[in-house]
Gaussian input, Z-matrix of N, CA and C with variables (Angstrom, degrees):
# hf/3-21g

backbone

0 1
 N
 C     1     B1
 C     2     B2     1     A1
 N     3     B3     2     A2     1     D1
 C     4     B4     3     A3     2     D2
 C     5     B5     4     A4     3     D3
 N     6     B6     5     A5     4     D4
 C     7     B7     6     A6     5     D5
 C     8     B8     7     A7     6     D6
 N     9     B9     8     A8     7     D7
 C    10    B10     9     A9     8     D8
 C    11    B11    10    A10     9     D9
 N    12    B12    11    A11    10    D10
 C    13    B13    12    A12    11    D11
 C    14    B14    13    A13    12    D12
 N    15    B15    14    A14    13    D13
 C    16    B16    15    A15    14    D14
 C    17    B17    16    A16    15    D15
 N    18    B18    17    A17    16    D16
 C    19    B19    18    A18    17    D17
 C    20    B20    19    A19    18    D18
 N    21    B21    20    A20    19    D19
 C    22    B22    21    A21    20    D20
 C    23    B23    22    A22    21    D21
 N    24    B24    23    A23    22    D22
 C    25    B25    24    A24    23    D23
 C    26    B26    25    A25    24    D24
 N    27    B27    26    A26    25    D25
 C    28    B28    27    A27    26    D26
 C    29    B29    28    A28    27    D27
 N    30    B30    29    A29    28    D28
 C    31    B31    30    A30    29    D29
 C    32    B32    31    A31    30    D30
 N    33    B33    32    A32    31    D31
 C    34    B34    33    A33    32    D32
 C    35    B35    34    A34    33    D33
 N    36    B36    35    A35    34    D34
 C    37    B37    36    A36    35    D35
 C    38    B38    37    A37    36    D36
 N    39    B39    38    A38    37    D37
 C    40    B40    39    A39    38    D38
 C    41    B41    40    A40    39    D39
 N    42    B42    41    A41    40    D40
 C    43    B43    42    A42    41    D41
 C    44    B44    43    A43    42    D42
 N    45    B45    44    A44    43    D43
 C    46    B46    45    A45    44    D44
 C    47    B47    46    A46    45    D45
 N    48    B48    47    A47    46    D46
 C    49    B49    48    A48    47    D47
 C    50    B50    49    A49    48    D48
 N    51    B51    50    A50    49    D49
 C    52    B52    51    A51    50    D50
 C    53    B53    52    A52    51    D51
 N    54    B54    53    A53    52    D52
 C    55    B55    54    A54    53    D53
 C    56    B56    55    A55    54    D54
 N    57    B57    56    A56    55    D55
 C    58    B58    57    A57    56    D56
 C    59    B59    58    A58    57    D57
 N    60    B60    59    A59    58    D58
 C    61    B61    60    A60    59    D59
 C    62    B62    61    A61    60    D60
 N    63    B63    62    A62    61    D61
 C    64    B64    63    A63    62    D62
 C    65    B65    64    A64    63    D63
 N    66    B66    65    A65    64    D64
 C    67    B67    66    A66    65    D65
 C    68    B68    67    A67    66    D66
 N    69    B69    68    A68    67    D67
 C    70    B70    69    A69    68    D68
 C    71    B71    70    A70    69    D69
 N    72    B72    71    A71    70    D70
 C    73    B73    72    A72    71    D71
 C    74    B74    73    A73    72    D72
 N    75    B75    74    A74    73    D73
 C    76    B76    75    A75    74    D74
 C    77    B77    76    A76    75    D75
 N    78    B78    77    A77    76    D76
 C    79    B79    78    A78    77    D77
 C    80    B80    79    A79    78    D78
 N    81    B81    80    A80    79    D79
 C    82    B82    81    A81    80    D80
 C    83    B83    82    A82    81    D81
 N    84    B84    83    A83    82    D82
 C    85    B85    84    A84    83    D83
 C    86    B86    85    A85    84    D84
 N    87    B87    86    A86    85    D85
 C    88    B88    87    A87    86    D86
 C    89    B89    88    A88    87    D87
 N    90    B90    89    A89    88    D88
 C    91    B91    90    A90    89    D89
 C    92    B92    91    A91    90    D90
 N    93    B93    92    A92    91    D91
 C    94    B94    93    A93    92    D92
 C    95    B95    94    A94    93    D93
 N    96    B96    95    A95    94    D94
 C    97    B97    96    A96    95    D95
 C    98    B98    97    A97    96    D96
 N    99    B99    98    A98    97    D97
 C   100   B100    99    A99    98    D98
 C   101   B101   100   A100    99    D99
 N   102   B102   101   A101   100   D100
 C   103   B103   102   A102   101   D101
 C   104   B104   103   A103   102   D102
 N   105   B105   104   A104   103   D103
 C   106   B106   105   A105   104   D104
 C   107   B107   106   A106   105   D105
 N   108   B108   107   A107   106   D106
 C   109   B109   108   A108   107   D107
 C   110   B110   109   A109   108   D108
 N   111   B111   110   A110   109   D109
 C   112   B112   111   A111   110   D110
 C   113   B113   112   A112   111   D111
 N   114   B114   113   A113   112   D112
 C   115   B115   114   A114   113   D113
 C   116   B116   115   A115   114   D114
 N   117   B117   116   A116   115   D115
 C   118   B118   117   A117   116   D116
 C   119   B119   118   A118   117   D117
 N   120   B120   119   A119   118   D118
 C   121   B121   120   A120   119   D119
 C   122   B122   121   A121   120   D120
 N   123   B123   122   A122   121   D121
 C   124   B124   123   A123   122   D122
 C   125   B125   124   A124   123   D123
 N   126   B126   125   A125   124   D124
 C   127   B127   126   A126   125   D125
 C   128   B128   127   A127   126   D126
 N   129   B129   128   A128   127   D127
 C   130   B130   129   A129   128   D128
 C   131   B131   130   A130   129   D129
 N   132   B132   131   A131   130   D130
 C   133   B133   132   A132   131   D131
 C   134   B134   133   A133   132   D132
 N   135   B135   134   A134   133   D133
 C   136   B136   135   A135   134   D134
 C   137   B137   136   A136   135   D135
 N   138   B138   137   A137   136   D136
 C   139   B139   138   A138   137   D137
 C   140   B140   139   A139   138   D138
 N   141   B141   140   A140   139   D139
 C   142   B142   141   A141   140   D140
 C   143   B143   142   A142   141   D141
 N   144   B144   143   A143   142   D142
 C   145   B145   144   A144   143   D143
 C   146   B146   145   A145   144   D144
 N   147   B147   146   A146   145   D145
 C   148   B148   147   A147   146   D146
 C   149   B149   148   A148   147   D147
 N   150   B150   149   A149   148   D148
 C   151   B151   150   A150   149   D149
 C   152   B152   151   A151   150   D150
 N   153   B153   152   A152   151   D151
 C   154   B154   153   A153   152   D152
 C   155   B155   154   A154   153   D153
 N   156   B156   155   A155   154   D154
 C   157   B157   156   A156   155   D155
 C   158   B158   157   A157   156   D156
 N   159   B159   158   A158   157   D157
 C   160   B160   159   A159   158   D158
 C   161   B161   160   A160   159   D159
 N   162   B162   161   A161   160   D160
 C   163   B163   162   A162   161   D161
 C   164   B164   163   A163   162   D162
 N   165   B165   164   A164   163   D163
 C   166   B166   165   A165   164   D164
 C   167   B167   166   A166   165   D165
 N   168   B168   167   A167   166   D166
 C   169   B169   168   A168   167   D167
 C   170   B170   169   A169   168   D168
 N   171   B171   170   A170   169   D169
 C   172   B172   171   A171   170   D170
 C   173   B173   172   A172   171   D171
 N   174   B174   173   A173   172   D172
 C   175   B175   174   A174   173   D173
 C   176   B176   175   A175   174   D174
 N   177   B177   176   A176   175   D175
 C   178   B178   177   A177   176   D176
 C   179   B179   178   A178   177   D177
 N   180   B180   179   A179   178   D178
 C   181   B181   180   A180   179   D179
 C   182   B182   181   A181   180   D180
 N   183   B183   182   A182   181   D181
 C   184   B184   183   A183   182   D182
 C   185   B185   184   A184   183   D183
 N   186   B186   185   A185   184   D184
 C   187   B187   186   A186   185   D185
 C   188   B188   187   A187   186   D186
 N   189   B189   188   A188   187   D187
 C   190   B190   189   A189   188   D188
 C   191   B191   190   A190   189   D189
 N   192   B192   191   A191   190   D190
 C   193   B193   192   A192   191   D191
 C   194   B194   193   A193   192   D192
 N   195   B195   194   A194   193   D193
 C   196   B196   195   A195   194   D194
 C   197   B197   196   A196   195   D195
 N   198   B198   197   A197   196   D196
 C   199   B199   198   A198   197   D197
 C   200   B200   199   A199   198   D198
 N   201   B201   200   A200   199   D199
 C   202   B202   201   A201   200   D200
 C   203   B203   202   A202   201   D201
 N   204   B204   203   A203   202   D202
 C   205   B205   204   A204   203   D203
 C   206   B206   205   A205   204   D204
 N   207   B207   206   A206   205   D205
 C   208   B208   207   A207   206   D206
 C   209   B209   208   A208   207   D207
 N   210   B210   209   A209   208   D208
 C   211   B211   210   A210   209   D209
 C   212   B212   211   A211   210   D210
 N   213   B213   212   A212   211   D211
 C   214   B214   213   A213   212   D212
 C   215   B215   214   A214   213   D213
 N   216   B216   215   A215   214   D214
 C   217   B217   216   A216   215   D215
 C   218   B218   217   A217   216   D216
 N   219   B219   218   A218   217   D217
 C   220   B220   219   A219   218   D218
 C   221   B221   220   A220   219   D219
 N   222   B222   221   A221   220   D220
 C   223   B223   222   A222   221   D221
 C   224   B224   223   A223   222   D222
 N   225   B225   224   A224   223   D223
 C   226   B226   225   A225   224   D224
 C   227   B227   226   A226   225   D225
 N   228   B228   227   A227   226   D226
 C   229   B229   228   A228   227   D227
 C   230   B230   229   A229   228   D228
 N   231   B231   230   A230   229   D229
 C   232   B232   231   A231   230   D230
 C   233   B233   232   A232   231   D231
 N   234   B234   233   A233   232   D232
 C   235   B235   234   A234   233   D233
 C   236   B236   235   A235   234   D234
 N   237   B237   236   A236   235   D235
 C   238   B238   237   A237   236   D236
 C   239   B239   238   A238   237   D237
 N   240   B240   239   A239   238   D238
 C   241   B241   240   A240   239   D239
 C   242   B242   241   A241   240   D240
 N   243   B243   242   A242   241   D241
 C   244   B244   243   A243   242   D242
 C   245   B245   244   A244   243   D243
 N   246   B246   245   A245   244   D244
 C   247   B247   246   A246   245   D245
 C   248   B248   247   A247   246   D246
 N   249   B249   248   A248   247   D247
 C   250   B250   249   A249   248   D248
 C   251   B251   250   A250   249   D249
 N   252   B252   251   A251   250   D250
 C   253   B253   252   A252   251   D251
 C   254   B254   253   A253   252   D252
 N   255   B255   254   A254   253   D253
 C   256   B256   255   A255   254   D254
 C   257   B257   256   A256   255   D255
 N   258   B258   257   A257   256   D256
 C   259   B259   258   A258   257   D257
 C   260   B260   259   A259   258   D258
 N   261   B261   260   A260   259   D259
 C   262   B262   261   A261   260   D260
 C   263   B263   262   A262   261   D261
 N   264   B264   263   A263   262   D262
 C   265   B265   264   A264   263   D263
 C   266   B266   265   A265   264   D264
 N   267   B267   266   A266   265   D265
 C   268   B268   267   A267   266   D266
 C   269   B269   268   A268   267   D267
 N   270   B270   269   A269   268   D268
 C   271   B271   270   A270   269   D269
 C   272   B272   271   A271   270   D270
 N   273   B273   272   A272   271   D271
 C   274   B274   273   A273   272   D272
 C   275   B275   274   A274   273   D273
 N   276   B276   275   A275   274   D274
 C   277   B277   276   A276   275   D275
 C   278   B278   277   A277   276   D276
 N   279   B279   278   A278   277   D277
 C   280   B280   279   A279   278   D278
 C   281   B281   280   A280   279   D279
 N   282   B282   281   A281   280   D280
 C   283   B283   282   A282   281   D281
 C   284   B284   283   A283   282   D282
 N   285   B285   284   A284   283   D283
 C   286   B286   285   A285   284   D284
 C   287   B287   286   A286   285   D285
 N   288   B288   287   A287   286   D286
 C   289   B289   288   A288   287   D287
 C   290   B290   289   A289   288   D288
 N   291   B291   290   A290   289   D289
 C   292   B292   291   A291   290   D290
 C   293   B293   292   A292   291   D291
 N   294   B294   293   A293   292   D292
 C   295   B295   294   A294   293   D293
 C   296   B296   295   A295   294   D294
 N   297   B297   296   A296   295   D295
 C   298   B298   297   A297   296   D296
 C   299   B299   298   A298   297   D297
 N   300   B300   299   A299   298   D298
 C   301   B301   300   A300   299   D299
 C   302   B302   301   A301   300   D300
 N   303   B303   302   A302   301   D301
 C   304   B304   303   A303   302   D302
 C   305   B305   304   A304   303   D303
 N   306   B306   305   A305   304   D304
 C   307   B307   306   A306   305   D305
 C   308   B308   307   A307   306   D306
 N   309   B309   308   A308   307   D307
 C   310   B310   309   A309   308   D308
 C   311   B311   310   A310   309   D309
 N   312   B312   311   A311   310   D310
 C   313   B313   312   A312   311   D311
 C   314   B314   313   A313   312   D312
 N   315   B315   314   A314   313   D313
 C   316   B316   315   A315   314   D314
 C   317   B317   316   A316   315   D315

   B1=1.4565
   B2=1.5179
   B3=1.3325
   B4=1.4593
   B5=1.5203
   B6=1.3545
   B7=1.4655
   B8=1.5265
   B9=1.3129
   B10=1.4550
   B11=1.5165
   B12=1.3126
   B13=1.4551
   B14=1.5266
   B15=1.3208
   B16=1.4682
   B17=1.5235
   B18=1.3284
   B19=1.4606
   B20=1.5215
   B21=1.3149
   B22=1.4569
   B23=1.5236
   B24=1.2971
   B25=1.4637
   B26=1.5223
   B27=1.3288
   B28=1.4563
   B29=1.5259
   B30=1.3146
   B31=1.4608
   B32=1.5242
   B33=1.3433
   B34=1.4614
   B35=1.5255
   B36=1.2980
   B37=1.4589
   B38=1.5250
   B39=1.3225
   B40=1.4681
   B41=1.5246
   B42=1.3007
   B43=1.4578
   B44=1.5209
   B45=1.3303
   B46=1.4583
   B47=1.5238
   B48=1.2988
   B49=1.4568
   B50=1.5215
   B51=1.3143
   B52=1.4647
   B53=1.5319
   B54=1.3020
   B55=1.4696
   B56=1.5284
   B57=1.3133
   B58=1.4581
   B59=1.5205
   B60=1.3128
   B61=1.4595
   B62=1.5267
   B63=1.3090
   B64=1.4670
   B65=1.5284
   B66=1.3146
   B67=1.4658
   B68=1.5251
   B69=1.3204
   B70=1.4641
   B71=1.5269
   B72=1.3341
   B73=1.4610
   B74=1.5230
   B75=1.3100
   B76=1.4626
   B77=1.5234
   B78=1.3172
   B79=1.4650
   B80=1.5237
   B81=1.3204
   B82=1.4642
   B83=1.5240
   B84=1.3171
   B85=1.4693
   B86=1.5307
   B87=1.3311
   B88=1.4643
   B89=1.5261
   B90=1.3242
   B91=1.4621
   B92=1.5273
   B93=1.3218
   B94=1.4638
   B95=1.5232
   B96=1.3214
   B97=1.4675
   B98=1.5288
   B99=1.3086
   B100=1.4580
   B101=1.5238
   B102=1.3248
   B103=1.4670
   B104=1.5303
   B105=1.3289
   B106=1.4707
   B107=1.5243
   B108=1.2976
   B109=1.4601
   B110=1.5315
   B111=1.3111
   B112=1.4704
   B113=1.5247
   B114=1.3195
   B115=1.4644
   B116=1.5214
   B117=1.3220
   B118=1.4628
   B119=1.5255
   B120=1.3182
   B121=1.4660
   B122=1.5270
   B123=1.3303
   B124=1.4636
   B125=1.5235
   B126=1.3221
   B127=1.4568
   B128=1.5279
   B129=1.3198
   B130=1.4579
   B131=1.5217
   B132=1.3193
   B133=1.4669
   B134=1.5219
   B135=1.3127
   B136=1.4631
   B137=1.5308
   B138=1.3182
   B139=1.4666
   B140=1.5168
   B141=1.3003
   B142=1.4647
   B143=1.5263
   B144=1.2921
   B145=1.4637
   B146=1.5239
   B147=1.3161
   B148=1.4642
   B149=1.5353
   B150=1.3359
   B151=1.4721
   B152=1.5327
   B153=1.3276
   B154=1.4676
   B155=1.5200
   B156=1.3240
   B157=1.4568
   B158=1.5291
   B159=1.3332
   B160=1.4670
   B161=1.5284
   B162=1.3206
   B163=1.4619
   B164=1.5334
   B165=1.3184
   B166=1.4646
   B167=1.5238
   B168=1.3130
   B169=1.4666
   B170=1.5316
   B171=1.3455
   B172=1.4743
   B173=1.5262
   B174=1.3179
   B175=1.4654
   B176=1.5235
   B177=1.3211
   B178=1.4655
   B179=1.5290
   B180=1.3215
   B181=1.4693
   B182=1.5261
   B183=1.3398
   B184=1.4744
   B185=1.5268
   B186=1.3243
   B187=1.4602
   B188=1.5194
   B189=1.3251
   B190=1.4683
   B191=1.5252
   B192=1.3229
   B193=1.4698
   B194=1.5312
   B195=1.3308
   B196=1.4635
   B197=1.5122
   B198=1.3361
   B199=1.4572
   B200=1.5250
   B201=1.3307
   B202=1.4681
   B203=1.5282
   B204=1.3152
   B205=1.4702
   B206=1.5235
   B207=1.3333
   B208=1.4675
   B209=1.5183
   B210=1.3050
   B211=1.4688
   B212=1.5126
   B213=1.3335
   B214=1.4668
   B215=1.5286
   B216=1.3371
   B217=1.4754
   B218=1.5349
   B219=1.3245
   B220=1.4614
   B221=1.5311
   B222=1.3204
   B223=1.4570
   B224=1.5261
   B225=1.3341
   B226=1.4612
   B227=1.5236
   B228=1.3260
   B229=1.4646
   B230=1.5218
   B231=1.3268
   B232=1.4660
   B233=1.5314
   B234=1.3192
   B235=1.4693
   B236=1.5313
   B237=1.3138
   B238=1.4630
   B239=1.5231
   B240=1.3145
   B241=1.4664
   B242=1.5271
   B243=1.3310
   B244=1.4641
   B245=1.5303
   B246=1.3145
   B247=1.4600
   B248=1.5097
   B249=1.3182
   B250=1.4649
   B251=1.5237
   B252=1.3139
   B253=1.4748
   B254=1.5196
   B255=1.3296
   B256=1.4663
   B257=1.5242
   B258=1.3002
   B259=1.4680
   B260=1.5304
   B261=1.3115
   B262=1.4702
   B263=1.5228
   B264=1.3235
   B265=1.4692
   B266=1.5165
   B267=1.3237
   B268=1.4595
   B269=1.5236
   B270=1.3106
   B271=1.4581
   B272=1.5354
   B273=1.3129
   B274=1.4593
   B275=1.5311
   B276=1.3513
   B277=1.4629
   B278=1.5283
   B279=1.3025
   B280=1.4658
   B281=1.5268
   B282=1.3054
   B283=1.4701
   B284=1.5172
   B285=1.3341
   B286=1.4672
   B287=1.5254
   B288=1.3170
   B289=1.4630
   B290=1.5266
   B291=1.3160
   B292=1.4671
   B293=1.5251
   B294=1.3290
   B295=1.4699
   B296=1.5226
   B297=1.3402
   B298=1.4547
   B299=1.5260
   B300=1.3280
   B301=1.4660
   B302=1.5255
   B303=1.3081
   B304=1.4618
   B305=1.5163
   B306=1.3397
   B307=1.4681
   B308=1.5159
   B309=1.3169
   B310=1.4666
   B311=1.5271
   B312=1.3266
   B313=1.4608
   B314=1.5295
   B315=1.3419
   B316=1.4673
   B317=1.4995
   A1=111.17
   A2=116.88
   A3=119.41
   A4=111.63
   A5=117.28
   A6=119.92
   A7=110.25
   A8=117.85
   A9=121.52
   A10=111.11
   A11=116.79
   A12=121.36
   A13=110.57
   A14=118.70
   A15=120.80
   A16=110.68
   A17=116.84
   A18=120.35
   A19=110.49
   A20=117.45
   A21=121.37
   A22=111.62
   A23=117.76
   A24=120.97
   A25=111.39
   A26=117.65
   A27=121.06
   A28=112.81
   A29=117.52
   A30=120.57
   A31=109.83
   A32=117.18
   A33=118.80
   A34=110.88
   A35=115.81
   A36=120.44
   A37=108.82
   A38=117.65
   A39=119.53
   A40=114.26
   A41=118.34
   A42=120.63
   A43=111.30
   A44=116.19
   A45=119.23
   A46=108.80
   A47=116.89
   A48=120.84
   A49=111.46
   A50=117.17
   A51=120.24
   A52=111.13
   A53=116.60
   A54=120.31
   A55=110.66
   A56=117.25
   A57=121.38
   A58=110.41
   A59=116.36
   A60=120.76
   A61=110.75
   A62=117.61
   A63=121.63
   A64=110.43
   A65=117.03
   A66=121.62
   A67=111.12
   A68=117.35
   A69=120.22
   A70=110.56
   A71=118.37
   A72=121.05
   A73=110.62
   A74=116.47
   A75=120.40
   A76=112.07
   A77=117.18
   A78=120.63
   A79=109.93
   A80=117.45
   A81=120.96
   A82=110.45
   A83=116.87
   A84=121.32
   A85=110.85
   A86=117.27
   A87=120.02
   A88=111.67
   A89=118.19
   A90=121.33
   A91=109.64
   A92=116.75
   A93=121.27
   A94=111.17
   A95=116.14
   A96=120.20
   A97=110.89
   A98=117.31
   A99=120.36
   A100=111.92
   A101=118.02
   A102=120.88
   A103=109.42
   A104=116.11
   A105=120.11
   A106=109.62
   A107=117.08
   A108=121.61
   A109=111.31
   A110=116.87
   A111=121.22
   A112=110.93
   A113=117.38
   A114=120.01
   A115=112.04
   A116=117.84
   A117=120.33
   A118=110.19
   A119=117.01
   A120=120.47
   A121=109.79
   A122=117.81
   A123=121.71
   A124=111.28
   A125=116.62
   A126=120.54
   A127=110.87
   A128=117.29
   A129=119.88
   A130=112.41
   A131=117.54
   A132=120.68
   A133=112.03
   A134=118.04
   A135=121.37
   A136=110.23
   A137=114.49
   A138=119.54
   A139=110.84
   A140=116.89
   A141=121.48
   A142=110.17
   A143=116.35
   A144=122.22
   A145=112.48
   A146=117.81
   A147=120.71
   A148=112.66
   A149=120.20
   A150=118.38
   A151=113.34
   A152=117.18
   A153=120.03
   A154=110.86
   A155=116.70
   A156=120.18
   A157=111.46
   A158=117.16
   A159=120.12
   A160=111.17
   A161=116.78
   A162=120.67
   A163=110.21
   A164=116.76
   A165=120.92
   A166=112.54
   A167=118.61
   A168=122.08
   A169=114.10
   A170=120.29
   A171=118.74
   A172=112.97
   A173=116.31
   A174=119.56
   A175=111.50
   A176=115.85
   A177=119.08
   A178=109.74
   A179=116.17
   A180=120.75
   A181=110.30
   A182=116.65
   A183=120.24
   A184=111.33
   A185=117.05
   A186=120.63
   A187=111.07
   A188=117.14
   A189=120.44
   A190=110.63
   A191=116.58
   A192=120.23
   A193=109.95
   A194=116.80
   A195=120.78
   A196=112.46
   A197=116.55
   A198=120.45
   A199=110.68
   A200=116.07
   A201=119.87
   A202=111.30
   A203=116.47
   A204=120.84
   A205=110.25
   A206=116.97
   A207=120.63
   A208=111.36
   A209=116.90
   A210=119.41
   A211=112.10
   A212=116.64
   A213=120.05
   A214=112.51
   A215=117.33
   A216=123.05
   A217=111.65
   A218=116.15
   A219=122.49
   A220=107.48
   A221=116.71
   A222=122.71
   A223=111.07
   A224=115.99
   A225=120.70
   A226=111.84
   A227=114.89
   A228=120.25
   A229=110.89
   A230=117.96
   A231=121.47
   A232=109.35
   A233=116.38
   A234=121.13
   A235=110.31
   A236=116.67
   A237=121.06
   A238=111.06
   A239=117.48
   A240=121.14
   A241=110.60
   A242=116.91
   A243=120.41
   A244=110.02
   A245=117.19
   A246=120.79
   A247=112.66
   A248=117.36
   A249=120.73
   A250=110.84
   A251=117.12
   A252=120.33
   A253=110.55
   A254=116.89
   A255=120.57
   A256=111.45
   A257=116.79
   A258=120.26
   A259=110.09
   A260=117.71
   A261=120.96
   A262=111.46
   A263=116.44
   A264=120.32
   A265=110.61
   A266=116.69
   A267=119.46
   A268=111.94
   A269=118.22
   A270=120.18
   A271=110.65
   A272=116.71
   A273=120.92
   A274=112.03
   A275=117.22
   A276=121.24
   A277=114.56
   A278=119.37
   A279=121.17
   A280=113.27
   A281=118.03
   A282=119.57
   A283=111.69
   A284=116.95
   A285=119.68
   A286=111.13
   A287=117.06
   A288=120.81
   A289=110.33
   A290=117.17
   A291=120.27
   A292=110.49
   A293=117.92
   A294=120.76
   A295=111.27
   A296=117.45
   A297=121.48
   A298=110.79
   A299=116.79
   A300=120.57
   A301=111.04
   A302=116.96
   A303=120.73
   A304=110.83
   A305=116.92
   A306=119.81
   A307=111.53
   A308=117.79
   A309=120.69
   A310=112.31
   A311=116.63
   A312=120.05
   A313=112.52
   A314=117.59
   A315=120.56
   A316=111.59
   D1=-39.63
   D2=-179.01
   D3=-69.56
   D4=-27.48
   D5=177.03
   D6=-65.37
   D7=-42.56
   D8=177.70
   D9=-63.62
   D10=-40.59
   D11=-179.73
   D12=-63.77
   D13=-43.75
   D14=179.93
   D15=-69.96
   D16=-30.82
   D17=177.41
   D18=-64.17
   D19=-41.46
   D20=178.50
   D21=-69.74
   D22=-31.90
   D23=-179.92
   D24=-72.43
   D25=-29.29
   D26=-179.04
   D27=-79.33
   D28=-20.81
   D29=179.93
   D30=-72.53
   D31=143.42
   D32=177.23
   D33=-67.70
   D34=149.27
   D35=177.74
   D36=-64.96
   D37=149.79
   D38=-174.86
   D39=-58.27
   D40=-36.40
   D41=-178.90
   D42=-121.28
   D43=37.52
   D44=177.21
   D45=-69.17
   D46=159.64
   D47=-178.57
   D48=-59.49
   D49=-42.82
   D50=-177.39
   D51=-67.19
   D52=-44.41
   D53=-179.71
   D54=-66.14
   D55=-40.74
   D56=177.39
   D57=-62.59
   D58=-42.35
   D59=179.62
   D60=-61.52
   D61=-42.45
   D62=179.48
   D63=-63.86
   D64=-46.23
   D65=-177.08
   D66=-64.73
   D67=-46.01
   D68=-178.60
   D69=-68.23
   D70=-37.32
   D71=174.63
   D72=-57.60
   D73=-45.15
   D74=-178.82
   D75=-67.88
   D76=-37.95
   D77=177.55
   D78=-61.91
   D79=-45.80
   D80=179.95
   D81=-65.23
   D82=-40.94
   D83=179.15
   D84=-60.91
   D85=-50.18
   D86=-178.74
   D87=-69.00
   D88=-37.26
   D89=176.69
   D90=-60.73
   D91=-46.05
   D92=-179.71
   D93=-62.37
   D94=-43.10
   D95=179.53
   D96=-59.88
   D97=-49.01
   D98=-178.03
   D99=-71.46
   D100=-29.80
   D101=175.83
   D102=-63.19
   D103=-45.99
   D104=178.46
   D105=-61.85
   D106=-43.78
   D107=179.81
   D108=-59.81
   D109=-45.12
   D110=-179.94
   D111=-65.88
   D112=-41.05
   D113=-178.88
   D114=-69.57
   D115=-34.62
   D116=176.58
   D117=-66.80
   D118=-42.78
   D119=176.90
   D120=-63.99
   D121=-41.80
   D122=178.52
   D123=-64.06
   D124=-36.02
   D125=-179.29
   D126=-64.36
   D127=-37.08
   D128=179.89
   D129=-76.87
   D130=-19.61
   D131=179.51
   D132=-94.48
   D133=-16.40
   D134=-175.81
   D135=-101.83
   D136=160.78
   D137=176.19
   D138=-75.84
   D139=-25.85
   D140=-177.43
   D141=-105.94
   D142=77.87
   D143=-174.27
   D144=-74.19
   D145=-38.20
   D146=-174.02
   D147=-61.99
   D148=-45.20
   D149=177.79
   D150=-59.57
   D151=-38.97
   D152=178.89
   D153=-64.40
   D154=-41.51
   D155=179.58
   D156=-68.71
   D157=-35.96
   D158=178.38
   D159=-68.47
   D160=-36.46
   D161=178.15
   D162=-68.15
   D163=-31.65
   D164=-179.66
   D165=-77.27
   D166=-17.14
   D167=-175.21
   D168=-57.80
   D169=-47.91
   D170=177.66
   D171=-60.77
   D172=-33.62
   D173=178.73
   D174=-74.57
   D175=-29.30
   D176=174.09
   D177=-64.64
   D178=-40.53
   D179=176.76
   D180=-63.92
   D181=-44.15
   D182=176.60
   D183=-61.03
   D184=-37.29
   D185=179.23
   D186=-66.00
   D187=-43.96
   D188=179.75
   D189=-64.27
   D190=-44.20
   D191=178.28
   D192=-64.42
   D193=-42.13
   D194=177.88
   D195=-61.87
   D196=-37.85
   D197=177.16
   D198=-63.70
   D199=-42.84
   D200=178.39
   D201=-65.24
   D202=-38.55
   D203=177.80
   D204=-64.07
   D205=-43.30
   D206=179.30
   D207=-63.74
   D208=-38.43
   D209=-179.71
   D210=-70.10
   D211=-38.64
   D212=-177.42
   D213=-87.32
   D214=-14.30
   D215=-176.94
   D216=58.84
   D217=31.00
   D218=179.78
   D219=-110.38
   D220=79.58
   D221=-173.80
   D222=-73.91
   D223=146.91
   D224=-170.91
   D225=-132.08
   D226=136.54
   D227=173.79
   D228=-71.35
   D229=-28.97
   D230=178.61
   D231=-63.16
   D232=-44.34
   D233=177.35
   D234=-59.16
   D235=-40.46
   D236=179.49
   D237=-64.16
   D238=-48.12
   D239=-177.94
   D240=-63.77
   D241=-46.97
   D242=179.25
   D243=-62.89
   D244=-41.92
   D245=178.94
   D246=-63.08
   D247=-44.20
   D248=179.78
   D249=-64.46
   D250=-42.31
   D251=179.08
   D252=-64.54
   D253=-46.46
   D254=-179.43
   D255=-63.19
   D256=-45.10
   D257=179.57
   D258=-62.87
   D259=-42.76
   D260=-179.24
   D261=-64.53
   D262=-45.43
   D263=-179.60
   D264=-64.03
   D265=-43.97
   D266=-178.09
   D267=-69.24
   D268=-35.60
   D269=177.73
   D270=-64.91
   D271=-35.47
   D272=-176.78
   D273=-81.56
   D274=-41.88
   D275=-171.75
   D276=-109.87
   D277=11.81
   D278=-172.82
   D279=-57.20
   D280=-49.01
   D281=-177.33
   D282=-65.98
   D283=-38.44
   D284=178.13
   D285=-65.37
   D286=-40.20
   D287=-179.78
   D288=-66.48
   D289=-43.13
   D290=179.39
   D291=-65.00
   D292=-43.02
   D293=177.68
   D294=-63.08
   D295=-41.70
   D296=179.02
   D297=-62.82
   D298=-46.24
   D299=179.22
   D300=-64.79
   D301=-36.66
   D302=178.51
   D303=-64.18
   D304=-41.54
   D305=178.16
   D306=-68.07
   D307=-41.72
   D308=-178.42
   D309=-68.69
   D310=-32.85
   D311=-176.63
   D312=-89.59
   D313=-9.45
   D314=-179.71
   D315=-83.26

């Protein structure tokens, strides 16, 4: 009985700061990876490939940093804050940014 009790005490709490940090880091990393993947596929299907690739560039950087974080297991709150801000801004302004880049590059 005491072995089970110590086993439960050694497990991280479900919403501990460290566990939350790991989970949110991974969510941002995978979101960034798939965002880049979708934008690259969209770039090859659209006539305006350069704006899509330019919009994907910040997420490519987030993906590379996220990959390094996953390999080193050194999770960061800074990565989380920057990722949340970038994802929020891009979700809100994505079409305007792509249209602006398309006009400037045409």
